[in-house]
C-alpha positions in Angstrom: 92.3 54.0 106.7 94.9 53.2 103.9 97.8 51.0 105.0 101.1 52.6 105.2 104.1 51.6 103.1 106.5 50.0 105.5 110.2 48.3 105.8 111.5 45.2 107.3 114.8 44.6 108.8 116.5 41.6 110.7 118.2 43.0 113.7 120.1 42.0 116.7 118.8 43.2 120.1 121.4 43.1 123.0 120.9 41.8 126.2 123.9 41.4 128.1 126.2 38.7 126.5 123.0 37.7 124.5 122.0 38.7 121.0 118.3 38.4 120.6 117.6 37.7 116.6 114.3 40.0 116.0 112.3 41.0 113.1 111.6 44.5 112.9 109.0 46.3 110.8 108.0 50.1 110.6 106.4 52.7 108.4 108.6 54.5 106.0 107.0 57.9 106.4 108.4 60.4 108.7 107.3 60.8 112.2 107.2 59.0 115.3 105.2 56.0 116.2 104.3 53.7 119.0 106.1 50.6 119.5 104.6 47.0 119.8 106.6 43.8 120.8 105.2 40.8 118.8 105.6 37.5 121.0 105.9 34.3 119.1 104.1 31.0 119.1 106.1 28.0 120.2 106.9 27.7 116.5 109.5 30.8 116.5 109.7 34.0 114.8 108.1 32.2 111.5 106.1 33.4 108.4 103.0 34.1 110.4 104.6 36.0 113.1 106.5 38.1 110.8 103.4 38.7 108.8 101.5 39.8 112.1 104.7 42.1 112.6 104.1 43.7 109.3 100.4 44.1 109.6 100.8 46.2 113.0 103.6 48.3 111.2 101.2 49.0 108.2 98.6 50.6 110.8 101.1 52.7 112.3 103.5 51.3 114.7 107.2 49.9 114.8 106.8 46.4 115.6 109.3 44.1 116.7 109.5 40.1 117.2 112.2 39.1 119.3 113.1 35.2 119.1 111.9 33.9 122.6 114.3 30.7 122.2 117.5 32.5 121.1 119.2 31.0 124.4 117.7 27.5 123.3 117.7 27.4 119.4 119.1 30.6 118.0 116.8 31.5 114.5 114.5 29.0 115.4 111.3 28.9 113.2 109.1 25.7 111.8 105.8 25.0 110.4 102.8 23.1 112.2 103.4 19.5 111.9 103.0 17.3 114.8 106.6 16.9 115.2 107.5 20.6 114.8 105.0 21.2 117.7 106.8 18.9 119.8 110.0 20.5 119.4 109.0 23.8 119.8 107.1 22.6 123.4 110.6 21.3 124.3 112.0 24.7 123.9 109.1 26.3 125.5 109.8 24.2 128.5 113.3 25.6 128.8 112.4 29.3 129.1 112.1 31.0 132.5 109.9 33.8 133.1 112.9 35.9 134.4 114.6 35.3 131.0 111.6 36.1 129.1 110.8 39.4 130.9 114.5 40.4 130.5 114.6 39.8 127.0 111.2 41.7 126.4 112.7 44.5 128.6 115.5 44.5 126.0 113.6 44.6 123.0 111.7 47.6 124.8 115.1 49.4 125.2 116.0 48.7 121.6 113.0 50.2 120.5 113.5 53.2 122.3 116.8 54.3 120.6 115.0 54.4 117.2 114.5 57.8 116.3 111.1 57.0 114.6 109.7 55.4 118.1 107.5 57.2 120.9 109.2 55.8 123.7 106.4 56.4 126.3 104.0 54.7 124.0 104.9 51.0 124.0 102.8 47.6 123.8 102.8 43.9 123.2 100.8 41.3 121.8 101.1 37.4 121.7 100.0 34.3 120.4 100.0 30.7 122.0 103.1 30.5 124.2 103.5 34.3 123.3 99.8 34.8 124.5 100.9 33.7 128.0 104.0 35.6 127.6 102.3 38.7 126.9 100.4 38.4 130.1 103.7 38.3 131.7 105.0 41.3 130.0 101.8 43.2 130.9 103.7 43.4 134.4 106.5 45.7 132.9 106.1 49.2 133.7 106.5 50.3 130.0 104.1 48.2 128.5 101.0 50.2 128.4 98.9 47.7 126.3 98.7 44.2 126.0 96.9 41.7 123.5 97.1 38.2 124.7 95.9 35.7 122.4 95.1 32.1 123.5 97.9 31.8 126.2 97.6 28.4 127.9 98.4 27.8 131.3 98.3 31.1 132.7 96.2 30.0 135.5 98.3 27.0 136.5 102.0 27.6 135.3 104.7 29.8 134.7 108.0 29.5 132.6 110.8 27.9 134.7 108.6 27.2 137.5 106.8 29.0 140.6 103.5 30.5 141.3 101.5 30.6 138.1 101.6 33.6 135.8 97.8 34.4 137.2 99.5 35.5 140.5 101.0 38.3 139.0 98.1 39.8 137.7 98.5 42.8 140.7 101.5 43.7 138.8 99.7 44.8 135.5 99.8 48.8 135.2 98.2 49.1 131.6 95.1 47.8 129.8 95.0 44.1 128.9 92.6 42.7 126.2 92.6 38.8 126.1 91.1 36.4 123.3 90.1 32.9 123.8 88.1 30.5 121.5 85.2 28.3 123.5 86.1 25.5 121.6 90.0 25.7 122.4 90.9 22.2 124.2 94.0 23.7 125.9 92.2 26.3 127.7 89.0 25.2 129.5 86.4 28.0 130.0 86.9 27.9 133.7 90.4 29.0 133.2 89.2 32.1 131.2 86.7 32.5 133.9 89.6 32.6 136.2 91.6 35.0 134.3 88.5 37.4 134.1 88.1 37.3 137.8 91.7 37.9 138.7 91.6 40.9 136.3 88.3 42.2 137.8 89.5 41.7 141.3 92.7 43.8 140.7 90.8 46.7 138.7 93.0 46.0 135.6 91.6 47.7 132.7 90.7 44.9 130.6 88.3 43.0 128.0 88.0 39.4 127.5 86.9 38.4 124.0 85.5 34.7 123.7 84.5 33.2 120.5 82.1 30.4 119.9 83.5 27.6 117.9 87.0 28.8 117.5 89.9 26.5 118.7 93.5 27.0 119.6 95.3 29.1 116.9 92.3 30.6 115.5 94.0 33.8 114.7 96.6 31.9 112.6 95.7 31.4 108.5 98.6 28.9 108.5 96.8 26.7 110.7 93.9 24.3 110.2 92.1 25.9 113.4 92.2 29.4 111.6 88.8 30.7 112.0 88.4 33.7 109.7 85.3 35.4 111.6 86.6 35.0 115.1 90.2 36.5 113.5 88.8 39.6 111.8 86.7 40.5 114.8 89.9 40.1 117.0 92.1 42.2 114.6 89.6 45.0 114.9 89.7 44.8 118.8 93.4 44.8 118.6 93.3 47.9 116.5 91.1 49.4 118.8 93.4 48.7 121.8 96.5 50.0 120.3 94.8 53.4 118.8 93.1 54.1 121.9 95.9 53.5 124.7 99.0 53.7 122.4 98.3 56.5 119.9 96.4 58.8 122.6 99.7 59.0 124.6 
């Protein structure tokens, strides 16, 4: 399938007093398209996340990447040095699940105001910290399909404190695909097993993808851990998920 021509815009998503800086990408062709929320790594809505947002738009979706750190550091984006990672983690620790879900719901509401969006066909995709947040977002009734990439801490942590995110698995209402590297030092294979067991226990439609030799951040071609083989397969699976769930809605 040929890629579609797209446009990009920087937009503000209102959420009460907060204006969430967001990156929007959408096909220029006429028609209505499913919407996808793109959830950042700890490094902010940087060039990689904008590129992913554009890639999703080129295959027929209206994609938006809201800044998850808008309360802590407006317009935050950095690269991948050790110092930048430390700063991104600092802001991550200042987020809460309630605020993140509120901001994602605001992004969903924004998408629904756009005339080129199919309001009943919304999904999300997230990477690293955003992979964890995507698992949380999957509990929102509007989210029909979720792609969660190497979300660390799902089994033993939740932003802001409380019962770990895995405890919210029964609230997931759509289909969830989760992607992990078997060589990821941040996510032991036993934790992936726990996530898979929880999804099975609560009969959540799901698939778990484990890639031998892949490390944390394997999908990001700007990181030293980029694994082109794993990334290529994962992209195929993401397209299948969104096409099967969102485009059939």
